C-alpha positions in Angstrom: -8.0 7.9 -13.4 -9.7 6.2 -16.3 -10.4 3.1 -14.3 -11.9 5.2 -11.5 -14.4 6.7 -13.9 -15.1 3.3 -15.5 -16.1 2.0 -12.2 -18.0 5.1 -11.1 -20.0 5.3 -14.4 -20.3 1.5 -14.8 -19.1 1.9 -18.4 -17.5 -0.8 -20.6 -14.4 1.1 -21.6 -12.1 3.1 -19.3 -12.3 6.8 -20.4 -10.9 10.0 -18.8 -13.7 12.3 -17.9 -11.4 15.0 -16.7 -8.0 16.4 -17.5 -5.0 15.2 -15.4 -4.6 18.8 -14.1 -8.3 19.0 -13.0 -8.1 15.6 -11.4 -4.9 16.5 -9.5 -6.4 19.8 -8.3 -9.5 18.0 -7.1 -7.4 15.5 -5.3 -5.5 18.2 -3.4 -8.8 19.1 -1.8 -9.2 15.6 -0.3 -7.6 15.6 3.2 -5.7 12.5 4.2 -7.5 12.8 7.6 -10.7 11.6 5.7 -9.3 8.1 5.4 -8.1 8.2 9.0 -11.6 9.0 10.1 -13.2 6.3 7.8 -10.8 3.8 9.2 -11.7 4.8 12.8 -15.4 4.4 12.1 -14.8 1.0 10.5 -12.6 -0.3 13.4 -15.2 0.8 16.0 -18.0 -0.9 14.1 -15.9 -4.1 13.7 -15.2 -4.4 17.5 -18.8 -3.6 18.4 -20.4 -6.1 16.0 -17.9 -8.9 15.0 -17.1 -12.0 17.0 -13.4 -11.1 17.6 -10.7 -13.6 18.6 -9.0 -12.9 21.9 -6.2 -14.4 24.1 -7.5 -15.1 27.6 -9.9 -12.2 27.1 -7.3 -9.8 25.8 -7.1 -8.3 22.3 -3.5 -8.8 21.3 -2.1 -5.5 19.9 1.3 -5.5 18.3 3.1 -2.1 17.9 5.7 -2.1 15.3 7.3 0.2 12.8 8.9 0.2 9.3 10.1 2.6 6.7 8.9 3.5 3.2 10.7 4.9 0.2 9.2 8.1 -1.2 9.5 9.8 -4.6 12.3 12.3 -4.7 10.0 15.1 -5.8 9.0 18.6 -4.8 8.8 19.1 -1.0 8.8 15.4 -0.1 12.5 15.1 0.9 12.2 18.3 3.0 9.1 17.2 4.9 9.9 13.5 5.5 13.7 13.5 5.5 16.4 11.4 3.8 18.2 8.2 4.4 21.9 8.0 3.5 22.9 4.3 2.8 26.5 3.3 2.7 26.1 2.2 -0.9 24.0 4.2 -3.3 22.3 7.5 -3.5 20.4 9.2 -0.7 16.7 8.2 -0.5 13.7 10.2 0.7 12.1 8.0 3.4 9.1 8.1 5.7 8.8 6.3 9.1 5.5 4.4 9.5 4.1 2.7 12.6 1.0 0.8 13.4 -0.9 -0.9 16.2 -2.2 -4.1 14.8 -4.6 -6.7 16.2 -2.6 -9.9 15.4 -5.5 -12.3 16.0 -8.1 -10.4 13.8 -5.7 -8.8 11.3 -7.0 -5.3 11.9 -4.9 -2.1 12.0 -6.2 -0.1 14.9 -4.1 2.9 14.3 -1.5 3.7 11.6 0.8 6.7 11.2 3.2 8.0 8.5 5.6 10.6 9.7 9.0 12.2 9.0 12.0 10.1 9.8 13.0 12.5 12.6 10.0 11.2 14.6 11.2 8.2 16.6 9.4 4.9 17.1 8.8 5.6 20.8 7.0 8.8 20.0 4.8 7.1 17.4 4.1 4.3 19.9 2.9 6.8 22.5 0.4 8.0 19.9 -0.9 4.5 19.5 -1.4 4.1 23.2 -4.1 6.7 23.1 -6.2 4.1 21.2 -5.8 1.4 23.7 -8.6 -0.1 25.9 -8.5 -2.0 29.1 -9.1 -5.3 27.2 -5.9 -4.8 25.2 -2.5 -6.4 25.7 0.3 -4.8 23.8 3.1 -6.9 22.3 6.4 -5.1 21.5 9.8 -6.0 20.2 13.0 -5.3 22.2 13.5 -1.8 20.7 10.4 -0.4 22.5 10.7 -1.1 26.3 10.9 2.2 28.2 9.7 2.9 31.7 7.6 5.9 30.6 6.0 3.9 27.8 5.1 1.1 30.3 3.6 3.8 32.5 1.5 5.2 29.7 0.1 1.7 28.8 -0.8 1.0 32.4 -2.3 4.4 32.8 -5.0 3.5 30.3 -5.5 0.1 32.2 -4.0 -2.0 29.4 -1.3 -4.6 29.7 1.9 -5.5 27.8 4.4 -8.1 27.0 7.7 -7.1 25.4 11.0 -8.6 24.5 13.7 -6.7 26.5 17.5 -6.4 26.2 19.8 -6.8 29.2 22.2 -4.2 27.9 20.4 -1.1 29.2 18.6 -2.7 32.2 20.7 -3.9 35.2 17.8 -5.8 36.7 17.3 -7.7 33.4 21.0 -8.5 33.2 21.0 -10.0 36.7 18.0 -12.1 35.8 19.6 -13.4 32.6 22.7 -14.4 34.6 20.6 -16.3 37.1 19.1 -19.7 36.5 15.5 -18.6 37.3 12.7 -19.1 34.8 10.8 -16.0 36.0 11.1 -13.3 38.6 9.0 -10.4 39.9 10.8 -7.1 39.9 10.1 -3.5 40.8 11.2 -1.6 37.8 12.6 1.8 38.6 12.9 4.8 36.2 16.2 6.2 34.8 16.8 10.0 35.0 15.6 10.4 31.4 12.5 8.4 32.1 11.7 10.5 35.2 11.9 13.6 33.0 9.6 12.1 30.3 7.1 10.9 32.9 6.9 14.4 34.4 6.4 15.9 31.0 3.6 13.5 30.3 2.0 13.9 33.7 2.8 10.3 34.8 4.0 9.3 38.2 7.5 7.9 38.7 6.8 5.2 41.3 8.4 1.8 40.5 6.3 -0.7 38.5 5.9 -4.3 39.7 6.5 -6.4 36.6 7.5 -10.0 35.7 10.5 -11.2 33.9 10.2 -14.4 31.8 13.1 -16.5 30.4 12.3 -18.3 27.1 14.7 -20.8 25.6 14.3 -21.0 21.8 14.9 -24.1 19.7 18.0 -22.3 18.2 19.6 -22.2 21.7 19.0 -18.5 22.0 17.6 -17.1 25.2 14.9 -14.4 25.1 13.9 -12.3 28.1 10.4 -11.0 28.2 8.9 -8.4 30.5 5.2 -8.3 31.2 2.6 -6.6 33.3 0.9 -10.1 33.7 2.3 -10.8 37.1 -0.2 -13.5 38.2 1.7 -16.8 37.5 -1.4 -18.9 38.3 -3.6 -17.2 35.7 -0.7 -16.8 33.2 1.8 -19.6 33.8 5.3 -19.5 32.4 4.7 -21.9 29.5 2.2 -19.5 27.8 4.7 -16.8 27.1 6.9 -18.2 24.3 3.8 -18.7 22.2 2.4 -15.3 23.3 5.3 -13.2 22.3 5.6 -14.9 18.9 2.0 -14.1 18.2 3.3 -10.7 17.2 4.7 -12.1 14.0 1.5 -11.2 11.9 2.4 -7.5 12.2 5.6 -8.3 10.3 3.6 -10.2 7.7 1.2 -7.3 7.4 4.0 -4.9 6.4 4.8 -7.4 3.6 1.2 -7.2 2.5 1.4 -3.4 2.4 4.7 -3.3 0.5 4.3 -6.3 -1.9 0.5 -6.8 -2.4 -0.8 -3.3 -2.0 2.4 -1.8 -3.5 2.2 1.0 -1.0 5.6 2.4 -2.2 4.2 2.7 -5.8 3.0 6.3 -5.1 0.4 7.8 -7.3 1.4 11.4 -6.7 4.5 13.6 -6.0 3.4 15.7 -3.1 3.3 15.3 0.7 -0.5 15.3 0.6 -0.6 12.6 -2.1 1.8 10.4 -0.1 -0.3 10.7 3.0 -3.5 10.1 1.0 -2.0 6.9 -0.6 -0.8 5.6 2.8 -4.0 6.1 4.8 -6.3 5.0 1.9 -4.5 1.7 1.5 -4.6 1.1 5.2 -8.3 1.6 5.1 -8.8 -0.7 2.1 -6.6 -3.4 3.8 -8.7 -3.1 6.9 -12.0 -3.2 5.0 -10.8 -6.4 3.3 -9.9 -8.0 6.6 -13.2 -7.1 8.1 -15.2 -8.5 5.2 -13.4 -11.9 5.2 -13.5 -12.2 9.1 -17.0 -13.8 9.3 -16.1 -16.2 6.5 -13.3 -18.0 8.4 -15.5 -20.5 10.4 -17.6 -21.1 7.2 -14.5 -22.0 5.2 -13.2 -24.2 8.1 -16.5 -26.2 8.2 -16.7 -26.5 4.4 -13.1 -27.8 4.0 -13.0 -30.0 7.2 -12.8 -33.2 5.1 -9.7 -32.1 3.2 -6.1 -32.9 3.9 -5.1 -29.3 4.7 -6.8 -26.5 6.6 -7.9 -23.7 4.3 -7.9 -19.9 4.5 -9.0 -17.0 2.4 -6.4 -15.9 -0.2 -5.9 -12.4 1.1 -4.0 -11.3 -2.0 -7.0 -12.2 -4.2 -9.3 -10.4 -1.8 -7.3 -7.2 -2.1 -7.4 -7.5 -5.9 -11.1 -7.9 -5.9 -11.9 -5.1 -3.5 -9.9 -2.5 -5.4 -12.7 -1.3 -7.5 -15.5 -2.3 -5.2 -14.4 0.4 -2.7 -15.4 3.1 -5.2 -18.9 1.6 -5.5 -19.4 1.7 -1.7 -19.4 5.5 -1.9 -21.9 5.6 -4.7 -24.4 2.7 -4.6 -27.5 2.9 -2.5 -28.1 -0.9 -2.5 -25.1 -1.5 -0.2 -26.6 -4.6 1.4 -26.9 -6.5 -1.9 -23.6 -5.2 -3.1 -21.8 -6.5 0.0 -23.7 -9.7 0.0 -22.7 -10.5 -3.6 -19.1 -9.4 -2.9 -18.8 -11.7 0.1 -20.1 -14.6 -1.9 -17.2 -14.0 -4.3 -14.7 -13.7 -1.5 -15.8 -17.0 0.0 -14.5 -18.8 -3.1 -11.0 -17.3 -2.8 -9.5 -20.0 -0.7 -6.0 -21.7 -0.4 -4.5 -24.4 1.7 -2.5 -23.5 4.8 1.0 -24.9 4.6 2.2 -25.4 8.2 5.7 -25.7 9.7 7.3 -23.5 7.1 10.4 -21.6 8.4 12.5 -19.2 6.4 15.4 -17.3 7.6 14.8 -13.5 7.8 17.1 -11.7 5.4 17.5 -7.9 5.7 18.6 -6.3 2.4 18.4 -3.0 0.7 16.8 -3.4 -2.7 17.0 -1.3 -5.8 14.2 1.1 -6.8 11.1 -0.9 -7.6 8.5 1.7 -8.9 9.0 4.7 -11.1 6.6 7.6 -11.2 6.8 7.8 -15.0 5.6 4.3 -15.3 2.2 3.9 -13.6 0.6 0.5 -13.0 -1.7 -0.6 -15.9 -4.3 -2.3 -13.7 
């Protein structure tokens, strides 16, 4: 609170200008939807004015989910639900999901919800934000006939990793020696019911199966709406699917750099405020550094390594600047000065680094009685 007033008043020393109780009561009046709306305005402005990167004319949108630990306080466990690990105490958890532009590092839509809401349901909410120029990338937990229908209904496309355990057509393809195959995907009984509930037809969908052999010897099967093999030849798809990886990295940014699980309050509203506010700040940072990328590339062309913006440093610098954006009238000069600072926050890109992904449940990292000092 003191740092907020220091920035707001442009004072030399952080000082509390209100009691903790008054600050908390005022905060309760701020709806989390305000940050959702701010993010929506910023995303629309970005795509209307920025020179965005695309893949064969498509914006590549990865849909992916994760989980967040919550404080075990008040009504939070009741609203969001609990996770019961094999070892350790029950934990209040929230499910989060986002649709993320992997080429431009922008979160188009983000949701925090109770654990009882499944990934498919959250994905269907993201679909409402798709445009005809979007191509959705999904991991193997997402493929569903009705979800494919939803994406195609808004004239977008998709490419997803798909398991052969639930799909007979996919299993037969895996057992064949073919590199690709056009199929007419038919709905299951459950998908027919869901389609009818959503007002979607249940006609078979003509799709394309792609076999991808990995360096590890593993075989991946992809399913895509891109059925034109001349415009989109087989060799493009291994690289296309793995372009979804930045959405995984973005969750690391949220959890480790933005410390999104270091909650500043102990109520459902404060959790939602923290989540949507940090998504907005992350997006604002990505939008500000976007036009600097070609400038940095040109300025460092003579060096041994390619260079990029150090995004962790950008997030650190933008933390207090966001407050000023809502106060200062000379926004053009403020942003210009700030962008000049960001342009100097560079680091070399180290290529060909591969680390095995380790899934592990960690001990509690943040405590509500010990707030961050910065």
